[in-house]
C-alpha positions in Angstrom: 0.0 0.0 0.0 1.3 3.4 -0.9 2.3 5.9 1.7 -0.6 8.3 1.0 -2.9 5.9 2.9 -6.1 6.7 1.0 -7.2 3.1 0.8 -7.8 0.8 3.8 -8.8 -2.9 3.8 -11.9 -3.7 6.0 -9.9 -5.7 8.5 -8.0 -2.6 9.4 -11.1 -0.5 10.1 -13.2 -0.2 13.3 -16.6 1.2 14.2 -15.2 4.5 15.3 -13.7 5.3 11.9 -16.8 7.1 10.6 -14.9 10.3 9.9 -12.3 8.3 8.0 -14.5 6.0 5.8 -18.1 6.8 6.6 -20.7 4.8 8.6 -21.2 2.0 6.2 -17.5 1.1 5.7 -16.5 1.5 9.3 -19.3 -0.9 10.3 -18.1 -3.5 7.7 -14.6 -3.2 9.3 -16.0 -3.7 12.7 -17.8 -6.8 11.7 -14.8 -8.3 9.9 -12.6 -7.7 13.0 -15.0 -8.6 15.8 -17.8 -10.8 14.5 -16.1 -13.1 12.0 -15.1 -15.5 14.8 -18.8 -15.6 15.9 -19.9 -16.9 12.5 -20.8 -13.6 10.8 -19.5 -13.8 7.3 -18.8 -10.5 5.6 -17.4 -10.4 2.0 -13.9 -9.0 2.0 -13.0 -5.6 0.6 -11.5 -2.2 1.1 -12.5 1.4 1.4 -11.2 4.7 0.1 -10.9 7.4 2.7 -12.5 10.8 3.1 -9.2 12.4 2.4 -9.1 10.6 -1.0 -12.4 12.3 -1.8 -11.2 15.7 -0.6 -8.0 15.3 -2.6 -10.0 14.5 -5.7 -12.2 17.6 -5.2 -9.1 19.8 -4.6 -7.1 18.3 -7.5 -10.0 19.2 -9.9 -10.7 22.6 -8.4 -14.3 21.7 -7.5 -14.6 23.3 -4.1 -15.3 26.7 -5.3 -17.7 25.4 -7.9 -19.7 23.5 -5.3 -19.8 26.4 -2.9 -21.0 28.8 -5.7 -23.6 26.4 -7.0 -25.1 25.9 -3.6 -25.2 29.6 -3.0 -27.0 30.1 -6.4 -29.5 27.3 -5.3 -30.2 29.0 -2.0 -30.7 32.4 -3.6 -33.1 30.9 -6.2 -30.9 31.7 -9.2 -30.9 28.0 -10.3 -33.1 25.0 -9.6 -32.3 21.9 -7.6 -32.0 19.9 -10.8 -29.7 22.4 -12.4 -27.4 22.6 -9.4 -27.1 18.8 -9.2 -26.4 18.5 -12.9 -23.7 21.1 -12.8 -21.8 19.5 -9.9 -22.2 15.9 -11.1 -21.0 16.7 -14.6 -17.9 18.4 -13.1 -17.1 15.4 -10.9 -17.7 12.9 -13.7 -15.2 14.7 -16.0 -12.6 15.1 -13.2 -9.3 13.2 -13.3 -8.0 11.0 -10.5 -4.8 12.1 -8.7 -2.2 9.6 -9.8 -1.4 8.5 -6.3 -5.0 7.8 -5.4 -5.7 6.0 -8.6 -2.7 3.7 -8.1 -3.7 2.9 -4.5 -7.2 1.9 -5.7 -5.7 -0.2 -8.5 -3.3 -2.0 -6.1 -6.0 -2.7 -3.6 -8.2 -4.2 -6.3 -5.4 -6.4 -7.5 -4.7 -7.6 -4.0 -8.4 -8.3 -3.4 -8.6 -10.3 -6.7 -5.4 -12.2 -5.7 -6.9 -13.2 -2.4 -10.0 -14.5 -4.2 -7.9 -16.4 -6.8 -9.2 -14.2 -9.6 -7.5 -12.2 -12.3 -10.2 -9.5 -12.2 -12.7 -9.9 -9.4 -16.4 -8.9 -9.6 -17.0 -6.3 -6.9 -19.8 -4.2 -5.5 -19.0 -0.5 -5.3 -20.9 1.4 -2.6 -21.0 4.9 -1.3 -20.4 5.6 2.4 -20.9 9.2 3.6 -19.0 10.5 6.6 -22.3 11.9 8.0 -24.1 8.6 7.6 -26.3 7.0 10.2 -26.2 9.8 12.8 -28.9 9.7 15.5 -30.9 12.4 13.9 -30.1 11.8 10.3 -29.8 8.7 8.1 -27.9 9.3 4.9 -28.2 5.6 4.0 -29.6 5.2 0.5 -28.9 8.7 -0.5 -25.9 7.8 -2.7 -25.4 5.2 -5.4 -24.4 1.6 -5.5 -22.8 -0.2 -8.5 -22.8 -4.0 -8.8 -20.8 -6.5 -10.7 -18.0 -4.1 -11.5 -15.0 -5.9 -13.2 -11.6 -4.5 -14.0 -9.5 -1.6 -12.8 -10.8 1.0 -15.3 -14.4 0.1 -14.6 -13.7 0.3 -10.9 -12.2 3.8 -11.1 -15.2 5.0 -13.1 -17.6 3.5 -10.6 -15.7 5.2 -7.7 -16.0 8.5 -9.5 -19.7 7.9 -10.1 -20.1 7.3 -6.4 -18.5 10.7 -5.7 -20.9 12.3 -8.1 -23.8 10.7 -6.4 -23.1 12.8 -3.3 -24.8 15.6 -5.3 -27.9 13.9 -6.6 -31.0 16.0 -6.2 -32.3 13.9 -3.3 -28.9 14.1 -1.5 -28.7 17.8 -1.8 -32.3 18.2 -0.7 -31.8 15.9 2.3 -28.6 17.7 3.5 -30.4 21.0 3.2 -33.3 19.7 5.3 -31.0 18.4 8.0 -28.8 21.5 8.1 -25.6 19.9 6.8 -23.0 22.0 5.0 -22.4 20.4 1.6 -18.6 20.8 1.9 -18.5 19.2 5.4 -19.7 15.9 4.1 -17.1 13.7 2.4 -17.6 10.3 0.7 -15.8 7.0 1.1 -16.2 4.3 -1.5 -16.5 0.7 -0.3 -15.3 -2.0 -2.7 -16.5 -5.4 -1.7 -16.3 -8.9 -3.3 -19.6 -9.8 -4.9 -21.7 -12.6 -3.5 -23.3 -14.7 -6.2 -26.7 -13.7 -5.0 -27.7 -13.1 -8.7 -28.2 -16.9 -8.8 -29.2 -17.1 -5.2 -31.2 -14.5 -3.2 -30.8 -11.4 -1.0 -32.7 -8.9 1.1 -32.9 -6.7 4.1 -33.4 -7.5 7.8 -34.0 -5.5 10.9 -33.5 -6.5 14.5 -36.7 -4.7 15.5 -40.2 -4.6 14.2 -40.1 -1.6 11.8 -43.8 -0.8 12.4 -44.4 -0.9 16.1 -40.8 -0.8 17.4 -41.4 -4.2 19.1 -37.8 -5.1 20.0 -38.1 -8.9 20.4 -38.4 -9.8 16.7 -36.2 -9.9 13.7 -37.9 -8.9 10.4 -36.4 -10.4 7.3 -37.3 -9.6 3.6 -36.1 -11.8 0.8 -36.2 -11.9 -3.0 -34.4 -13.7 -5.8 -31.3 -12.2 -7.3 -29.3 -9.1 -6.3 -30.6 -7.1 -3.4 -31.2 -3.7 -5.0 -34.8 -4.6 -6.0 -35.7 -5.2 -2.3 -34.0 -2.0 -1.1 -35.6 0.1 -3.8 -39.0 -1.5 -3.4 -39.2 -2.7 -7.0 -40.5 -6.1 -5.9 -42.8 -7.4 -3.2 -40.5 -9.7 -1.2 -41.1 -12.7 1.1 -41.4 -11.7 4.7 -40.4 -13.5 7.9 -40.6 -12.6 11.5 -38.5 -14.5 14.1 -38.8 -14.2 18.0 -35.3 -13.3 19.3 -35.5 -14.5 23.0 -35.7 -18.1 21.8 -32.8 -18.0 19.3 -30.2 -19.5 21.6 -32.3 -22.7 22.0 -31.4 -24.7 18.9 -34.3 -27.1 19.6 -36.9 -24.4 18.9 -38.0 -22.8 15.6 -39.8 -19.6 16.6 -40.6 -18.3 13.1 -43.7 -16.2 13.9 -44.6 -15.4 10.3 -43.8 -16.7 6.8 -45.4 -14.6 4.1 -44.9 -15.4 0.4 -44.1 -12.3 -1.7 -44.8 -11.9 -5.4 -41.1 -11.4 -6.3 -42.0 -10.1 -9.7 -38.5 -9.8 -11.1 -34.9 -10.4 -10.2 -31.6 -8.6 -10.8 -28.8 -10.7 -12.3 -25.4 -10.1 -13.9 -25.5 -8.7 -17.4 -24.6 -10.8 -20.3 -21.8 -10.3 -22.9 -24.2 -8.3 -25.1 -25.5 -6.1 -22.3 -24.3 -2.6 -21.9 -24.9 -2.6 -18.2 -23.2 -5.0 -15.7 -26.6 -6.0 -14.2 -30.1 -6.3 -15.6 -33.6 -7.2 -14.4 -35.5 -10.3 -15.7 -38.9 -11.7 -14.8 -39.0 -14.4 -12.2 -40.3 -17.8 -13.2 -43.7 -19.0 -11.9 -41.8 -21.6 -9.7 -39.7 -18.8 -8.2 -42.8 -16.6 -7.5 -44.5 -19.6 -5.8 -41.6 -20.6 -3.6 -39.8 -19.1 -0.6 -36.3 -17.7 -1.2 -35.1 -19.0 2.2 -35.6 -22.3 4.0 -36.7 -22.3 7.7 -33.1 -23.2 8.7 -31.7 -20.2 6.7 -34.3 -17.9 8.2 -33.2 -19.0 11.7 -29.5 -18.6 10.8 -30.1 -15.1 9.5 -32.1 -14.2 12.6 -29.3 -15.5 14.9 -26.8 -13.3 12.9 -29.0 -10.3 13.3 -29.3 -10.9 17.1 -25.5 -11.2 17.3 -24.9 -8.0 15.4 -27.4 -6.1 17.5 -25.9 -7.5 20.7 -22.4 -6.4 19.6 -23.5 -2.9 18.6 -25.9 -2.5 21.5 -28.7 -1.0 19.5 -31.3 -2.0 16.9 -29.7 -2.7 13.5 -30.7 -2.4 9.8 -28.8 -5.1 7.7 -28.5 -6.3 4.2 -27.7 -9.9 3.5 -27.0 -12.1 0.4 -27.1 -15.8 -0.2 -24.5 -17.2 -2.6 -26.3 -19.4 -5.2 -23.1 -21.5 -5.8 -22.3 -22.4 -2.2 -25.5 -21.7 -0.3 -23.5 -19.5 2.2 -25.2 -16.5 3.8 -23.3 -13.2 4.0 -23.9 -9.9 5.7 -23.0 -7.2 3.2 -24.1 -4.1 5.2 -25.1 -3.2 8.8 -26.1 0.2 10.1 -28.1 1.5 13.1 -31.8 1.5 12.7 -32.8 5.2 12.7 -36.6 5.3 12.9 -38.2 3.2 15.7 -35.1 3.3 18.0 -35.3 7.1 17.7 -39.0 7.1 18.6 -38.8 5.0 21.7 -39.5 7.8 24.1 -42.3 9.2 22.0 -46.0 9.0 23.1 -48.0 6.0 22.0 -50.7 7.2 19.6 -53.7 5.1 18.9 -55.6 5.6 15.6 -59.1 4.2 15.1 -61.0 4.1 11.9 -64.7 5.1 12.0 -67.2 5.5 9.1 -65.6 5.1 5.7 -66.3 4.3 2.1 -65.9 1.0 0.2 -62.5 -0.7 0.0 -60.6 0.2 -3.2 -57.3 -1.7 -2.8 -55.1 -3.2 -0.1 -51.4 -3.7 0.6 -48.9 -3.9 3.4 -49.4 -1.2 6.0 -46.6 1.1 7.1 -46.9 3.5 10.0 -50.0 2.5 12.0 -51.7 5.8 11.1 -54.7 7.1 9.1 -54.7 9.9 6.6 -57.1 11.3 4.1 -56.5 13.4 1.0 -56.8 13.7 -2.8 -54.9 11.3 -5.0 -51.9 12.6 -7.0 -50.9 9.8 -9.3 -47.4 10.1 -10.7 -45.9 7.3 -12.8 -42.4 8.7 -13.3 -39.9 10.7 -11.2 -39.6 13.1 -14.1 -43.2 14.3 -13.3 -42.8 14.9 -9.6 -42.9 18.6 -10.1 -46.6 18.4 -10.5 -47.1 17.0 -7.0 -49.5 19.0 -4.9 -48.7 19.5 -1.2 -50.9 17.4 1.1 -52.0 15.0 -1.6 -51.8 11.2 -1.4 -48.8 10.2 -3.5 -49.8 7.1 -5.7 -47.1 5.5 -7.8 -45.7 2.2 -8.9 -42.6 2.4 -6.7 -40.2 5.0 -5.3 -36.5 5.5 -5.1 -34.4 8.2 -3.4 -35.3 10.7 -6.2 -38.8 10.8 -4.8 -37.9 11.9 -1.3 -38.5 15.7 -1.9 -42.2 15.0 -2.7 -42.7 12.1 -0.2 -42.1 14.5 2.7 -44.9 16.7 1.3 -47.5 13.9 1.0 -50.2 13.1 3.5 -49.8 9.4 2.7 -48.1 7.2 0.1 -49.5 4.3 -1.9 -47.4 2.1 -4.2 -47.9 -0.9 -6.4 -44.7 -2.7 -5.4 -42.5 -3.1 -2.4 -42.3 -4.7 1.0 -41.8 -3.4 4.5 -38.1 -2.8 3.9 -38.5 -1.1 0.6 -37.4 2.5 0.0 -41.0 3.7 0.2 -41.6 2.0 3.5 -38.3 3.1 5.1 -38.6 6.7 4.1 -42.2 7.0 5.0 -41.4 5.7 8.5 -38.6 8.3 8.9 -40.9 11.0 7.6 -43.8 9.9 9.8 -46.1 9.5 6.7 -48.4 6.5 6.6 -47.9 4.3 3.6 -49.4 1.2 1.9 -46.9 -0.6 -0.2 -47.2 -3.6 -2.6 -50.9 -3.1 -3.5 -50.2 -4.4 -7.0 -53.0 -2.4 -8.6 -53.0 1.1 -7.0 -52.0 3.0 -10.1 -54.7 1.1 -12.1 -57.5 1.5 -9.6 -56.9 5.0 -8.3 -57.1 8.2 -10.3 -56.0 11.8 -10.0 -58.1 14.1 -7.7 -59.9 11.2 -6.2 -60.7 11.6 -2.5 -59.5 8.6 -0.4 -58.7 7.4 3.1 -55.4 5.6 3.7 -55.8 3.4 6.8 -52.7 1.7 8.3 -54.4 1.1 11.7 -56.0 -2.2 11.1 -53.0 -4.5 11.3 -50.5 -5.8 8.8 -52.9 -5.1 5.9 -53.4 -1.5 4.9 -56.7 -0.4 3.3 -57.4 2.4 0.8 -61.1 3.4 1.2 -63.2 5.6 -1.1 -63.9 9.1 0.1 -62.9 11.0 3.2 -63.5 8.7 6.2 -63.8 9.5 9.9 -61.1 8.5 12.4 -60.0 9.3 15.9 -56.5 9.8 17.4 -55.6 9.3 21.0 -52.3 9.9 22.8 -51.7 7.4 25.5 -49.7 8.4 28.6 -47.5 5.5 29.7 -45.4 7.6 32.1 -47.9 7.5 35.0 -49.5 4.1 35.0 -50.2 3.0 38.6 -49.1 -0.3 40.1 -51.9 -2.7 41.0 -52.2 -5.9 42.9 -55.0 -7.0 40.6 -53.6 -8.1 37.3 -54.9 -6.1 34.4 -54.5 -8.0 31.1 -55.5 -7.5 27.4 -58.1 -9.0 25.2 -56.5 -9.6 21.7 -57.6 -11.3 18.6 -55.8 -9.9 15.6 -52.1 -11.1 15.4 -51.1 -8.3 13.1 -52.2 -5.5 15.5 -51.0 -7.2 18.7 -47.5 -5.8 18.5 -48.9 -2.3 18.5 -49.6 -2.7 22.2 -46.3 -4.1 23.4 -45.5 -1.0 25.3 -48.6 -1.2 27.5 -47.5 -2.5 30.9 -50.0 -5.3 31.0 -49.8 -8.5 33.0 -50.3 -10.6 29.9 -53.2 -11.5 27.5 -56.3 -12.7 29.4 -58.2 -13.6 26.3 -56.7 -14.5 22.9 -59.5 -15.3 20.5 -58.7 -18.1 18.1 -61.6 -17.3 15.8 -59.9 -14.2 14.2 -57.0 -16.3 12.9 -59.4 -18.9 11.5 -61.8 -16.5 9.8 -59.2 -14.0 8.5 -56.1 -16.0 7.8 -57.1 -19.6 7.4 -60.6 -18.8 6.0 -61.4 -22.5 5.4 -63.6 -24.8 7.5 -61.2 -27.4 9.0 -63.5 -30.3 8.0 -63.4 -29.1 4.4 -59.6 -29.4 4.5 -59.8 -32.9 6.1 -62.4 -34.1 3.6 -61.3 -32.0 0.5 -61.7 -34.9 -1.9 -65.3 -35.5 -0.8 -66.5 -32.0 -1.5 -69.0 -31.8 -4.4 -68.7 -28.1 -5.2 -65.9 -27.7 -7.7 -65.6 -23.9 -7.2 -65.1 -24.4 -3.5 -62.5 -27.1 -4.1 -60.7 -24.7 -6.5 -60.7 -21.9 -3.9 -59.3 -24.2 -1.2 -56.6 -25.5 -3.5 -55.6 -21.9 -4.4 -55.4 -20.7 -0.8 -53.5 -23.8 0.3 -50.9 -23.7 -2.5 -47.6 -24.8 -1.1 -49.2 -27.2 1.4 -49.5 -30.7 -0.1 -51.1 -31.8 3.2 -54.1 -29.5 3.6 -54.4 -30.2 7.3 -50.9 -28.8 7.7 -52.2 -25.5 6.2 -54.6 -25.2 9.1 -52.1 -26.2 11.8 -49.3 -24.0 10.4 -51.4 -20.9 9.8 -53.1 -21.1 13.2 -49.9 -21.8 15.1 -48.0 -18.9 13.5 -50.9 -16.5 13.9 -51.3 -17.2 17.6 -47.5 -17.1 18.1 -47.5 -13.4 17.3 -49.9 -12.7 20.2 -47.9 -15.0 22.5 -44.7 -13.2 21.6 -46.0 -9.8 22.5 -46.8 -10.8 26.1 -44.1 -13.4 26.8 -43.1 -14.3 29.5 -46.5 -13.2 30.9 -49.3 -15.6 30.3 -51.5 -15.8 27.2 -54.8 -17.4 27.9 -56.0 -18.9 24.6 -59.6 -19.6 24.2 -60.4 -22.6 21.9 -62.6 -21.9 18.9 -66.0 -20.5 19.8 -67.7 -20.0 16.5 -71.4 -20.5 16.3 -72.7 -22.9 13.6 -73.8 -20.0 11.3 -70.3 -18.5 11.7 -68.6 -21.9 10.9 -70.9 -22.2 7.9 -69.6 -18.9 6.5 -66.1 -20.3 6.3 -65.1 -21.7 2.9 -66.5 -25.2 2.5 -68.4 -24.9 5.8 -72.0 -25.1 4.7 -71.9 -28.9 4.2 -70.6 -29.5 7.7 -72.9 -27.3 9.8 -76.5 -27.8 10.9 -79.0 -25.0 10.5 -79.9 -23.9 14.0 -82.7 -21.6 15.1 -80.6 -20.1 17.9 -76.9 -20.7 17.3 -76.0 -18.5 20.4 -77.1 -21.4 22.7 -76.6 -24.2 20.2 -73.7 -26.4 19.0 -70.8 -24.3 20.1 -67.8 -24.4 22.4 -67.0 -27.6 24.3 -69.9 -29.5 22.8 -68.2 -29.6 19.4 -64.8 -30.8 20.5 -65.7 -34.4 21.4 -68.5 -34.7 18.8 -67.5 -37.0 15.9 -68.9 -34.4 13.5 -66.2 -31.9 14.5 -63.6 -33.7 16.7 -61.2 -34.2 13.8 -61.2 -30.4 13.3 -60.7 -29.8 17.0 -57.7 -32.1 16.9 -56.1 -29.7 14.4 -56.6 -26.9 16.9 -54.8 -29.0 19.5 -51.9 -29.8 17.2 -51.4 -26.1 16.5 -51.4 -25.3 20.2 -49.0 -28.1 21.0 -46.6 -26.9 18.2 -47.0 -23.4 19.6 -45.9 -24.5 23.0 -43.4 -27.3 22.3 -41.8 -26.5 18.9 -41.9 -22.7 19.0 -41.3 -22.4 22.7 -44.3 -20.4 24.0 -44.9 -22.2 27.2 -46.6 -19.1 28.5 -49.7 -20.2 26.5 -52.6 -21.5 28.6 -55.7 -23.1 27.1 -59.3 -22.1 27.9 -62.4 -24.1 27.1 -65.5 -22.0 26.2 -69.1 -22.7 26.8 -68.6 -25.9 28.8 -72.0 -26.8 30.2 -71.3 -29.7 32.6 -68.4 -31.3 34.5 -69.0 -34.5 32.4 -68.6 -32.5 29.2 -65.3 -31.1 30.7 -64.0 -34.6 31.2 -64.7 -35.5 27.6 -62.9 -32.4 26.2 -59.9 -32.9 28.5 -59.6 -36.5 27.3 -59.6 -35.4 23.6 -56.9 -32.8 24.4 -54.8 -35.2 26.3 -54.9 -37.6 23.3 -53.4 -34.8 21.2 -50.5 -34.1 23.6 -52.2 -31.4 25.6 -52.6 -33.0 29.0 -53.3 -30.6 31.9 -50.2 -30.4 34.2 -47.7 -31.8 31.7 -45.0 -29.4 30.6 -46.5 -26.7 32.7 -49.8 -26.7 30.8 -52.6 -24.9 32.6 -56.2 -25.3 31.4 -58.9 -22.8 32.3 -62.7 -22.8 31.7 -64.9 -19.9 30.7 -67.4 -19.1 33.4 -70.3 -18.0 31.2 -73.0 -20.5 31.8 -75.0 -20.4 35.1 -74.0 -24.0 35.6 -70.4 -22.9 35.8 -71.3 -20.8 38.9 -73.7 -23.3 40.4 -71.2 -26.2 40.1 -68.0 -24.1 40.5 -66.5 -26.5 43.0 -66.9 -29.4 40.5 -65.4 -27.4 37.6 -62.5 -26.3 39.9 -61.5 -30.0 40.3 -61.0 -30.2 36.5 -59.5 -26.8 35.7 -56.7 -24.5 36.9 -58.9 -21.5 36.8 -61.9 -19.6 35.6 -62.4 -16.6 33.3 -65.7 -15.0 33.5 -67.3 -14.1 30.2 -69.7 -11.3 31.2 -71.4 -11.2 27.8 -72.7 -14.8 27.7 -73.2 -14.9 31.5 -75.5 -11.8 31.2 -77.3 -13.4 28.3 -78.0 -16.6 30.1 -78.7 -15.1 33.5 -81.2 -12.6 32.2 -82.6 -14.8 29.4 -81.7 -12.3 26.7 -80.4 -13.0 23.3 -77.5 -10.6 23.2 -77.9 -10.3 19.4 -81.5 -9.1 19.7 -82.0 -5.4 18.9 -85.5 -5.4 20.5 -84.1 -6.5 23.8 -80.8 -4.5 23.8 -82.1 -2.0 26.4 -82.5 -4.8 28.9 -79.0 -6.3 28.3 -77.0 -5.0 31.3 -73.8 -6.6 32.6 -74.2 -4.6 35.8 -77.6 -5.9 36.6 -77.8 -7.1 40.2 -78.5 -10.7 39.2 -75.4 -10.7 37.0 -73.2 -9.0 39.7 -74.5 -11.7 42.1 -73.4 -14.4 39.7 -69.9 -12.8 39.3 -69.4 -12.4 43.0 -70.5 -15.9 43.8 -68.2 -17.3 41.1 -65.3 -15.4 42.6 -66.1 -16.6 46.1 -66.5 -20.3 45.1 -63.3 -20.3 42.9 -61.2 -18.9 45.8 -62.7 -21.4 48.2 -61.6 -24.2 45.8 -58.1 -22.8 45.4 -58.6 -21.8 41.8 -57.7 -18.5 40.1 -60.4 -16.4 38.5 -60.5 -13.5 36.2 -62.9 -11.7 33.9 -62.4 -11.3 30.2 -65.8 -10.0 29.2 -66.7 -6.7 27.7 -68.1 -5.0 30.8 -64.9 -3.4 32.2 -63.9 -2.2 28.7 -67.4 -0.6 28.2 -67.7 0.6 31.8 -64.2 1.1 33.3 -65.8 1.9 36.7 -67.1 -1.6 36.8 -63.6 -2.6 37.7 -64.2 -1.3 41.2 -67.0 -3.9 41.6 -64.7 -6.7 40.6 -61.8 -5.5 42.8 -64.0 -5.3 45.8 -65.2 -8.9 45.1 -61.6 -10.0 45.1 -61.1 -10.8 41.4 -57.5 -12.0 40.5 -57.3 -10.4 37.1 -59.3 -8.3 34.6 -58.8 -8.5 30.9 -59.8 -5.6 28.7 -59.5 -4.2 25.2 -56.2 -2.2 24.7 -57.9 1.1 24.3 -59.5 0.9 27.7 -56.5 -0.5 29.5 -55.2 2.7 31.0 -58.7 3.8 32.2 -59.3 0.4 33.8 -55.9 0.4 35.4 -56.7 3.8 37.1 -60.0 2.5 38.4 -58.4 -0.7 39.7 -55.7 1.3 41.5 -58.3 3.6 43.1 -60.5 0.7 44.1 -57.5 -1.0 45.8 -56.9 2.1 47.9 -60.6 2.3 49.1 
C-alpha cells in the first residue's frame, strides 16, 4: 500500500472510523474484526478514505464550484435539478490524482489475488461520513454499482459514487438536515460480490419496523441481487422471528412466513448487455416458492441478534445468499434510525370510523390514518406536478422521490415490502404508507378523495372518500401499580405488536376465531375431507389458498400456530390465555367449504358451540387440528406461556370428555406446565363451580354470555338490547358468587368479558369482590388500570 494511505482494507477498520471512511464502511470493518469468529460472514473488501475524496475535489478545483452552485441554489438563481447536474457533470469529468488511482488499482489487484481471480467482480458502494447519525440517516442517498469488473471500470464506478453525493435527493436531504455540503465527504466501499444473482438477497431489521417491538427480527427476501428489495421494485417474502428463543437450537420460533410476489430479479448482465446488471422476470416456480428455508431464516435471525448485541442498539442489515455455495453473508449493517429514535415518543392510537368502500389493499406502514386527494405520478420526471398534502400514488419509489414524499399526507405504491425504499422513508418522515398493492395505479385516479388506513393490522386499506377517524395519545409515564392483574383481550395477530409498550400482565383472552376466519378462512373439516367436496368452485378456492401445502391439514395447523404465536410473543413471559374456537354454527358455515358440515340452528347462540363440538364426531377431527397447532406453539416454537381455555362448557362431564380429547393430542393438563382454564359464562359454571374447579386450573368470567343466560336475553336481539345490562344485580351476584367459590376451591379467577372495557368503573366492583385479574381491550387498558388502583386504595 502506498504511503498516501487513502485506501484501507476492511480488516484494518473499526466502528469508530466514521470520519475516516463513513458509517457503512466503518461498520463493515467492525464486523470483519469482531464478529467473524462468531460466525458472521462479511465479504472482504476495502474502502477509500474521506481524504481521498477531498484530494479528488481539490485536484480538480471543484470546491469553489460546489460552494458557488449551492449559493446560487439557496438564492433561487438556479433549480435543484440544475445545481445537481452542474456538480455531477464536473465530478464525472474530473481526473484521478495519480497516487489515489494507483492505490485503488493496487488494492483491487490484492483483493482479486486473495480470491484467486485475475479480475474480481465487486460491489462499489457509497459511504458518507455523516451517515447513520442519531438524527439523520444518509443511507440510501448515494449510489451503489454492482458486478464491476476491471481496474478502469472500478475507477469509473468510484468517481460515479463521488458524483452521487450531489444527486437532487442528497442535496435536498442535507439542506433539510442542516448539513454544509462541503462538510460531508464520501468514502467508497469496494466489496467482493456474493453470487446472489443466482441465489437470493434482502434486508433485515433486529426490531419490528412498524411498532418498534424489540423482540423480533424482520427479514425480507427476494431472488437475485438485493437492489430490488432495497428500492421497493419487488414485493419480497417476509419472515418474523422471535429473538429471545434463538439461543435454543431445539426451537424454531418463526412467527410469520409470508410469500411475496417477487415479480423480477436482478442478475449479472450478459456479454451483449451494456450494463453490468439487468432485471429479468422471475419464473412461476420462483414466485410460488420461498427464497429461504426455515433453517436459513433461523440462521439469519441469529446473525441479526449477534450483530445487535455487539452494537448495543437495533440494526438495519443487508444480506446475500450465494447461489453457488448456499452460504449466507452480511453485506451491510447500520443502526436502525426510525423506531429506535421514537422509543421515548408517546403511544398514539388511531381508530377508523365511518368510511367508504374498500378500493385496494397492501402492506401497512406507519399504523396511522390519513385522508386526501390522489396525485398519481408514474415517473420521477413528473414529480414537479405533485400537490402538497395530496396522497402520492405511484408504482414504486427510489431516493429521487424523497422531496415529494415528505410533502405527502400518505403514500400508496404498487410494489415493495416493509423494507423497501418507500416503507423506510415514509417511517422516517412519519407519513403513513401502503406498499405492494399491485394495482393502486390502475384502480386510483387523480383528484380522487381517499382514506389511507394503516391502523387495522399488517394489511393496509385504501377506502373511497374522506373517512372518519380518531386519534388518542396514551400516557405511559404515569401508569399505577396494582395488585389485581390487568390484562389484554387480543384477537388480531397483526395488530398485537402495536400494544407491546402497554405494561399489561399478559393476555387474558386471545380469540382463536380471528385467525381462523381472517387468515385460514377455510372450514377445518373441508380441509380434512377435501376430496369428498362436491362443489368444484369451493375445491378450487381451497386449493388456491393452500398452494404450497401438499397436506391440507398442515395448512390449518401451520397458519393457526403462527398467527397465535404473534400474540404470545408480545406478552411473553407473561401468560397468554388462549380460548379454543368459539364460533357459532352459522359462523362456521360462513367459512369456505363450511356449509356442508354445519347444521341450520334456530338459535346458534345457545346451540352447538364451544365444548360440545370438541368431542362430537362431526367436528372432533377439526378440533384435533386446533390441539396440534397449540402443541406446536408450546413445544416447537417455545411459547410455554400459552394457557388453554375451554369455552361454553355446560357440565363437568362435558369437561371430562374435552380434556380427554386434548390429552390424546398431547395437551394434558399439568404436563410441561400446561394450565387449562374454563370460561365461566353459563350459570351451571357458577352453580357447580366446585366441580369445575376440580378439573381446571382457573376460571375466566365471560360477562357477555353470563349476562345473556342469567337474564334470558339473546345478546344479538335489537329489540331486547335495552334490557341487556352486565351490571344488573343478578349478573353481579353471579360474578361475586363465582369469585367466592373459585377462591374457596383454590382456583384462580379473572374476567375477560366486555363489561370493564365498556364501563371502566365496573372494575371497582370486581376488585371489591376479590377478582384476581381483569382482561380488557387495549384502548380501555389505562382507564381500567386507574380504576383498579383507586379501588385497591378504598
